[in-house]
N, C-alpha and C positions, 0 to 999 in steps of 0.2 A: 631811072624811069619805069621801064615795065618790070624790073623788080620789086620796086616798091607797088605799082599797079596788079601784080601776081601775088604780092604776101597780102596785100588787101584782101583781094578776092579769094584768097586762099582760107582767109580768118573769118570774112564773112560767112563763107560756107561752111567751115566746122563750127559756128556758134548758129547757123541754121540747123545744122541737121538733128534730124528726129533720134533723139538717145533712149525712148521708152523701150528699142527694142534689149539694149543692153540690161537694162534694169530687173527682167525675170529670169533672165543668166544670171545675174548677180545673185538674187533670191535664192534659185535652186542651188547655186555652191553653196550659201551659207548653212539652207536646210539641209541637204545630203549627208555632212560630216556626222551630223548628231541623229541621227535614224539609223547608222550604218554603227555607230557607237552603243547604241540600244540594243540594236540585234547581235554583237559580237557577248556585249555583256550579260544577255539574259542566257546566250547558250551554254548548257555545260558542257565540260571539256570530257572525251570518251575516255575511258581508261585504256591503257597498253593492251595490246592480247597478247597470248602468252608466245608467240612467238617473235614479237617485237623486245617483250619483254627478256625473252633469250639470247636475240641477238644483240642487245644493248648490254647482255651481261658479256660477253663474246669480244664485243668491239672494248671493251673497256679492258680485259684481260690480256688482249693483242695490244690494245695503248700501251702497258705497262709493261708487256716483253720489248715492243718496241725500242721504248725509253730505256729500257736496261739495256738490251741489246745495240743500240745506236751509243752508247754513253761507254758500253766496255769493248767497242768497236767491232762487233762481234757483223754488222750490216756488208752485204756483198757492195761491194763499190757499183754505184748508178741504182741501185734499189732505191725505190720510193715507198711512202706508205702505202698508196695502194694495191702494189705488188704484194707485199706485206702483207697487208689487211687480207688480200684475197687467198694466201695460200692458210695464213694462222686460222682463218674463216675456217674454210675447208678440216682444216686439221684438228679445228677444234668439233666441227661439227661429226667428225667421224668417230671422235672418241665417244659420244655421246651416243 
């Protein structure tokens, strides 16, 4: 009996609860992505700087060396890409 009474009171409370507070929140959620999409489309991408371009070239060269050395089994045991990249990057910077 108490369960039925509690369920009836709960249902009445939920039906009578004011929902206008949720409506502006839902409208704001649907409107926000449209604004952010417009901003990202209007913003042109900057060209990479000379330093960024040089770093990318060094990373590609080191990546090719890493793959070749790994396939040949010349990588030291336990050495991972970050350690290899650090050493290779220093070597290539010194060569220029």
